[in-house]
N, C-alpha and C positions, 0 to 999 in steps of 0.2 A: 504493500500500500504506500502511496505517495501523498503529498500534501501540496495544495496550490500555494505557490509563492506569493500570490497577490492577496488572497483572503484567508488562507489557512485551512480551507475545508479539505476533508479527507477524500482522496480520489481513487477510483479503481485503476488497475494497471492498464486496461485497454482504452482508457479515455485519452483523447488528444487535447481537450480543452475543459476547463472547469465548468460544471453545470450551473454554478451559482453566479459567477462573475464573467464567464466567457474567456478567461485568461488562458493562453496556450500553455500546455504542459511542456516544461523544459525551457521556457523563456525566462531568462534571469533579469530582464529589464522591466521594471514595474511601469505600468502605463500611467499616463496622466489621467486625472479624474474625468470620466466621461469620454475617454478616448475610444478609438475603434477597436483596439486590441483587448479591452477589458474594462472592468469597473471596480472601484473600491467597494467594500461592504457598505459603507455609508451611502454610496450612490444607490445600491440595491434597496436599502431600507427607505430612502427618499422616494424612489420609484414606486415602491409598494404603498407608501402613504398617499402618493398622488393618485395611484390607481384605486385605492380604497375610497378616497374622497370623490373621485369621479363616479364610482358605483353608487355611493350614497346620494350624490346629486341626481343621478339618473333615476334612482328609486324614489326619491322625494318628488321628482317631476311626475312620475307615473301615478303615485298616490294622490298628488295634488290635483292633477287634471282629471283623474277618475272621480275624485270628490266633487269637482266642479260640474262634471257631466251628470253625476247622480243627483246633486242638489237641483240643477236646472230642470232635469226631466221630472223629478218628483213635484216641483213647484208648478210646472206646466200641466201635469196630469191633475193635480188637486185643485189649483186655482185658475186653470185655463189661461195662465199668464205668468209674468215674472213679478214676484213681490219680495218675500224674504230671501229668495235665492240670490238676489242682487247683492245683499250684504254678505251672505255666506261665500259666494263665488269671489267677491272682491277680497274678503279676508283671507281665503285660502290662497289666492294668487299672490297677495302681498306677502304672506308667510313664506311661500315658495321663493319669491324674489329675495327675501331676507336670508333664507337658507343658502341660496345660490351665492349671494355676496360674501357670506361668511366662509363658505367652502372654497370658492374660486379665488377670493382675494384674501386668503388667510394671513392675518397679522399685518395687512396693509391697511392701517386704520384710516389713512387719508382717503382711501377709496370706500371702505366699509361704512364709516360714520356718515359721510354725505349721502351715500347710496341709501342707507337705512332711513335717513331723515327724509329724503325725497319720496321714498316708498311709503312711509307712514303718512306723510302729508297728502300724498295722492290718494291714499285709501280714505283718509278722513274727509277729503274734499268730495270724493265720490259718495260717501255716506251722506254728506250734506246735500248733495244734488239729488239723492234718492228720496229725501224727506223735505220737500218744499212745503210751505214757504219759509220755514224757520231757517235762519242763516246764522248758525253758531260757529262756522269754520273760522271766519275772520276774527271774531271777538274772543273766542276761547281756544279752539283747537290749534290754530296757527301759532299764537304766542306761547302757549303752554308747551307745545311740542318742541318748539325751537329752544325754549328755556331748558327743557329736559335734556335735549341733545347737547346743549352748551355745558350743562352740568356734568354729563357723562364724559364729554371731551376733556374737560378740565381734570377730571379724575384720572383719565387715561394718560394725559400728558404728565401729570404729577407722578403717576406710577412708572412711566418710562424714564423720567429724569431723576427720580429719587435715588440717592445713594443707598439708603437702607429702606427696604419695602416692608415695613413692620406695622405696628399699631398706629403709627403716625398717619399712614395713608387712610386707615379706617376712620380715624378722628376727623381728618379733613373731609372725607366722604360724608360723614354725618353732618358736618357743618354746612357743606354744599347742599345736602338734602334739606336741611332746615331753610336755607335760602330759597330753594326751589318751591317749597311749600308756601312760603310767603308770597312769592311771585304768582303762584297759581291762584291763591285766594284774591290777590289784587285784581287779576283779570276776570275772575269769576264775579267778584263784586261789581266791577265796572259793567260787565255784560248784563247782570241781573237788575241791579238797582241804579247804576250810574255813579255810585259813590263807593269809596273804599272804607271798609269797616273790618279791620284785621282782628280776628278772634282765634279761630282754631289753629291757624298757622303759628300764631304767637305762642300758644300752648305747646305745640310741637317743638318749636325752636327752643323754648325754655327747658323742655324735657330732654332734648338732645344735647344741649350745651354741657351739662355736667358729665354726661357719658363721654363726650369728646375730650373733656379735660382729664378724665380718668385714663382714657386710652393714651393720651399724650404723656401723662405722668408715668404710666407703665412702660411706655416705649423709651423715654429719655432718662428716667431715673432708676427703674427696677431692671428692665431687660437690657438697657443701654444699647439700643439700636438693633436688637435681635430681629432677624427676618421672620416673616410670618410662616414661611415654609418650614424653617427649622423649629419654630415654636410649636407648630402643630404636627411636626414630624412627617411632612409630606414632601 
């Protein structure tokens, strides 16, 4: 028995190339990553992940479009037209687009976040068009959704640039969440009554603030910058 000089897998005597990486038996010159003569094990693993992601995307597409067809047919048979299926079909299609963005642009946040924002706003706009004459998209859905994605984007940026990703990130996330609640109540009050009367969001902010302080204390005084993954042993 021999071993592949590229990836180390055990080979049968009659093999002329490695079945895992394709490296020719007897060749002592290691190939460049992704070269024609062979692949490193890391390349094989990456190719496997990409193939798995592609299969998940295809399966999600089959399930999503099957659900759209079923909902549409059931609505047509029962109500002789399109009513609730408009909301169901739009939601399913929006979820499939979100899944596609996450799978096809993995870790490319500058593509995923704007894509998700546009998808969610388009879905909410269609919901608004499906239910005239009430126009809640401009007054509530648009500003609240943008505020939500801005909050999430800030947390992602802080996570990427932070030297220690510990309880400090959780504390900041809680503070951003409290700010988002206040913004949400402001736009809801303006839409409903035309004036701002902050109540429940203030209670949320006051409740979250001590939790954020405790998390900051644990991070900087007790754990001294310990990472979340090492703290929870993941």
